[in-house]
C-alpha positions in Angstrom: 84.6 119.5 95.6 82.6 120.1 98.7 79.7 117.4 99.3 77.1 119.6 98.9 78.3 120.8 95.4 78.8 117.2 94.5 75.2 116.1 95.6 73.7 119.2 93.6 75.7 118.6 90.4 74.6 114.9 90.3 70.9 116.1 91.1 70.9 118.4 88.2 72.4 115.9 85.6 70.1 113.3 86.7 67.0 115.4 86.1 68.3 116.6 82.9 68.9 113.0 81.9 65.2 111.9 82.7 63.5 114.8 80.9 65.5 114.5 77.6 65.6 110.7 77.8 61.7 110.4 78.0 61.2 113.0 75.3 63.6 111.0 72.9 62.5 107.7 73.9 58.6 108.7 72.9 59.8 110.4 69.7 61.8 107.5 68.5 59.2 104.9 69.6 56.2 106.9 67.7 58.5 106.9 64.5 59.9 103.2 65.0 56.4 101.9 64.9 55.2 104.1 61.9 58.4 103.1 60.1 58.1 99.4 61.1 61.8 99.6 62.2 62.6 97.2 64.8 65.9 98.8 65.0 64.5 102.5 65.7 61.7 100.8 68.3 64.5 99.1 70.1 66.5 102.4 70.3 63.3 104.1 71.8 63.0 101.5 74.6 66.7 101.8 75.4 66.2 105.7 75.6 63.1 104.8 78.4 65.6 102.5 79.9 68.1 105.5 80.2 65.6 107.7 81.7 64.8 105.2 84.6 68.8 104.9 85.0 68.8 108.5 85.6 66.0 108.5 87.9 67.6 105.5 89.8 70.8 107.6 90.2 68.7 110.4 91.7 67.3 108.1 94.1 70.3 106.7 95.1 72.2 110.2 95.9 69.2 111.1 97.8 69.5 108.0 100.0 73.2 108.2 100.6 72.5 111.7 101.9 71.4 110.2 105.4 73.4 110.8 108.2 75.4 108.0 110.0 73.8 106.1 112.6 74.5 103.5 115.0 74.2 100.6 112.6 76.0 102.3 109.6 78.6 104.6 111.3 80.5 105.2 108.1 77.3 106.6 106.5 75.1 105.3 103.5 77.6 106.5 100.7 77.8 102.9 99.1 74.0 103.2 98.2 75.2 105.0 95.1 77.2 101.8 94.2 73.8 99.8 94.8 72.3 102.2 92.2 75.2 101.6 89.7 74.3 98.1 90.3 70.9 98.1 89.4 71.6 100.2 86.6 74.1 98.0 85.1 71.2 95.0 85.5 68.8 97.2 83.6 71.2 97.9 81.2 71.8 94.2 80.7 68.4 93.2 80.8 67.3 95.8 78.1 70.2 94.5 75.9 69.1 90.9 76.3 65.5 91.6 75.3 66.1 93.6 72.6 68.7 91.2 71.2 65.9 88.3 71.5 63.7 90.6 69.7 66.1 91.6 67.0 66.9 87.8 66.1 63.5 87.3 65.6 63.0 89.8 63.4 66.1 88.5 61.3 63.8 85.2 60.6 60.6 87.2 60.6 61.3 90.1 58.1 58.6 92.9 57.7 58.4 95.5 55.4 60.1 98.9 56.3 58.5 102.3 55.7 61.5 104.4 56.4 61.3 108.4 55.3 63.5 110.9 55.3 61.4 112.9 57.8 62.0 109.8 60.3 65.6 109.5 59.4 66.0 113.1 60.5 64.3 112.5 63.8 66.8 109.7 64.4 69.8 111.9 63.3 68.4 114.8 65.6 68.2 112.7 68.6 71.7 111.0 68.2 73.3 114.5 68.4 71.2 115.2 71.4 71.9 111.8 73.0 75.9 112.4 72.2 76.1 115.9 73.9 73.8 114.6 76.8 76.3 111.6 77.2 79.3 113.7 76.9 78.2 116.0 79.5 76.8 113.3 81.9 80.2 111.6 81.6 81.9 114.8 82.5 79.9 115.4 85.5 80.0 112.0 86.6 83.8 112.0 86.8 84.1 115.7 88.4 81.4 114.2 91.0 83.2 110.8 91.1 79.9 109.2 90.7 80.1 105.7 89.2 76.2 105.8 88.4 76.0 109.0 86.7 79.3 108.2 84.7 77.4 105.0 83.7 74.5 106.7 82.8 76.5 109.0 80.7 78.2 106.1 78.8 75.0 104.5 78.1 73.6 107.9 76.3 77.3 108.4 74.5 76.9 104.7 73.5 73.3 105.5 72.1 74.4 108.0 69.7 77.0 105.8 68.1 74.4 103.2 67.9 71.9 105.9 66.3 74.7 106.4 63.6 74.7 102.9 62.9 70.9 102.7 62.7 70.9 105.6 60.2 73.5 103.8 58.0 71.0 100.9 57.6 68.2 103.2 57.0 70.3 104.9 54.1 71.0 101.5 52.9 67.2 100.8 52.7 66.3 104.1 51.4 69.1 104.2 48.4 69.1 100.6 47.5 66.2 98.8 49.0 68.2 96.3 51.1 66.5 95.6 54.4 69.6 95.0 57.1 67.2 96.5 59.9 67.3 93.3 61.9 70.8 92.8 61.6 71.8 96.2 62.7 69.2 95.5 65.9 71.4 92.5 66.8 74.3 94.5 66.6 73.3 97.3 68.6 71.7 94.8 71.1 75.0 93.2 71.5 76.7 96.5 72.2 74.2 97.4 74.9 74.8 93.9 76.7 78.4 94.6 76.7 78.1 98.0 78.2 76.0 96.7 81.0 78.5 93.7 81.5 81.2 96.3 81.9 79.3 98.6 84.3 78.5 95.4 86.3 82.0 94.2 86.9 83.0 97.9 87.8 80.4 98.2 90.4 80.9 94.7 91.6 84.4 95.3 92.4 83.5 98.6 94.2 81.2 96.6 96.5 83.7 93.7 97.0 86.3 96.6 98.0 88.7 97.2 95.3 92.1 98.4 95.8 92.2 101.8 97.2 92.3 105.3 94.9 96.0 105.2 93.7 96.0 109.1 93.1 94.4 109.9 96.9 97.3 107.5 98.3 100.1 109.1 96.6 98.8 112.4 97.6 98.6 111.3 101.4 101.9 109.3 101.0 103.6 112.9 100.0 101.7 114.8 102.6 102.7 112.4 105.4 106.1 112.1 104.0 106.8 115.7 104.1 105.7 116.1 107.7 108.6 117.1 110.2 109.4 114.1 112.4 108.2 111.6 109.9 111.0 109.4 108.4 109.1 107.3 105.9 105.6 105.8 105.9 104.1 102.5 104.3 101.5 99.9 104.4 98.9 102.0 103.7 95.1 100.7 103.4 92.4 102.7 102.2 88.7 101.9 103.1 86.0 103.3 100.7 82.3 103.9 102.1 81.2 105.8 99.3 82.4 108.3 96.5 83.5 110.8 99.0 83.7 108.8 102.1 87.1 107.3 103.0 89.1 105.9 106.1 92.6 104.4 106.2 95.5 103.4 108.3 99.4 104.0 107.6 102.4 102.8 109.1 105.0 105.5 109.8 108.4 105.6 110.9 109.6 107.6 113.7 113.0 108.5 115.3 113.2 106.0 118.3 114.9 108.6 120.6 111.4 110.6 120.3 109.0 110.6 123.6 105.7 109.4 123.4 104.2 113.0 123.9 106.5 114.1 120.7 105.1 111.5 118.8 101.7 112.1 119.5 101.9 115.8 118.7 103.3 115.0 115.3 100.8 112.6 114.5 97.7 114.2 115.9 98.2 117.4 113.9 99.0 115.3 110.9 95.7 113.1 111.2 93.7 116.6 111.4 95.5 118.0 108.5 94.5 114.8 106.6 90.9 114.9 107.8 90.2 118.5 106.9 92.3 118.7 103.6 91.6 115.1 102.1 88.5 113.9 103.7 90.1 110.6 105.1 89.8 109.3 108.7 93.4 108.3 109.1 94.8 105.9 111.7 98.5 105.8 112.4 100.9 102.7 113.5 104.3 103.5 114.8 107.5 101.9 113.5 110.6 103.0 115.9 113.9 103.6 113.5 117.4 104.1 114.3 119.1 105.7 111.3 122.4 106.9 113.3 123.9 104.0 114.9 126.4 101.9 113.1 124.6 98.6 113.6 121.5 100.0 112.2 123.0 101.5 109.3 124.7 98.3 108.3 121.6 96.0 108.8 119.7 98.6 106.2 122.6 98.5 103.6 122.3 94.5 104.0 118.8 94.5 103.3 118.9 96.9 100.7 121.2 94.6 98.8 118.8 91.7 99.2 115.8 93.8 97.8 117.9 94.8 94.7 118.6 91.4 94.0 115.0 90.2 93.9 112.8 91.6 91.2 109.5 90.5 93.2 110.8 92.3 96.3 109.6 96.2 96.0 110.9 97.6 99.1 111.7 97.4 102.7 110.9 99.5 105.7 110.5 99.1 109.6 113.9 97.8 110.2 115.1 98.2 113.9 117.3 96.4 116.5 115.4 95.9 119.7 117.9 96.8 122.4 116.3 94.6 124.9 116.2 91.4 123.0 118.9 92.2 120.2 116.0 90.9 117.7 116.0 92.4 114.0 112.6 93.6 112.6 112.2 94.2 109.2 109.3 94.2 106.7 109.7 93.1 102.9 107.1 94.8 100.2 106.3 92.3 97.6 104.3 92.3 94.3 101.7 90.0 93.3 103.7 88.0 90.9 105.9 86.3 93.7 104.9 82.5 93.7 106.2 81.6 97.0 106.4 83.6 100.1 108.0 80.7 102.0 110.9 80.4 99.7 111.5 84.1 100.1 111.3 84.2 103.6 113.8 81.1 103.9 116.1 82.9 101.8 116.0 86.0 103.2 116.7 84.5 106.8 119.3 82.4 105.2 121.0 85.5 103.6 120.8 87.6 107.0 122.2 84.8 109.1 125.7 84.8 107.1 126.1 88.6 108.6 123.9 88.7 111.6 124.0 85.0 112.8 123.9 85.7 116.3 120.6 87.6 116.3 116.8 86.6 115.7 115.5 88.0 112.7 111.6 88.9 112.8 110.5 89.2 109.0 107.1 90.3 108.0 106.2 90.1 104.3 103.3 92.4 102.6 102.0 93.6 99.6 101.1 97.2 98.9 97.5 97.6 99.7 96.8 100.8 97.3 
């Protein structure tokens, strides 16, 4: 998706969210006060918070449009994550405040004056919120906006919450039993749960979660399909906003190719990735000899070791330095491996049985994406 289309989609959806939530919030608060229903008033307050979160999403997107400068050479895309963080805090605080008021209402009961008209109002707004939530979530996922998706999830949850509120009102109208305060406690808990979920996801983005697996796989396919590239490994992707990525990857190249030949291959590949995948990619190069008898023997020996160890995922960068007769090799392990030192000792001992007269330079690493 082009950046211009993405930002326009987020802006339109956010403005729609502000308008719809303000209207619903005002209507619910008035109806809740007239019906003396803390649950309906709580929903209205939550809708007002939703209007604020939509506005914050809009502000965050506007600020993220700033061009890169000397202080922030990768741009301001992460401001969207800060907006999502603020939204999560607002949702969480609103939920906690509602929970406190709801608990008070459990011990200080009030007489409800719910009518079928007020019930119809809540039901109508619930349908509107569900439609708005589904639409906002879809737009957030298309635009890869965590903030917008969080607002959509909250809207959709509000519709489910309203359904529970309607159920409590029906119970009161039919049997005269008030469970309003208890329902409000339940709804508040659901809102707090949503806030915590959004907060955890956003903090993970700010701390630097693992790269986009789908993007990484697409890049690996593109790189490995390039003429002159034997294999690729050690990819690292760094996110500077929903549509801003930089990365690095090591590629295996036939050791007989000249520097000029390697440059031509990688420069063309770098430009294609930049234009087609919107990733600024830097390449490291492993020289590989797949033809000599000695190199083939080493690869087969290492492959046998890898097959015998469940926590070793793969290997690469196998090469014999003709000047020093040193053997280089990288092992990729999973995160369940308890001791890298034990693996290193076991591998070196294993290799010495076959290549005792040669020094082994081993690198152990994990998948970064």
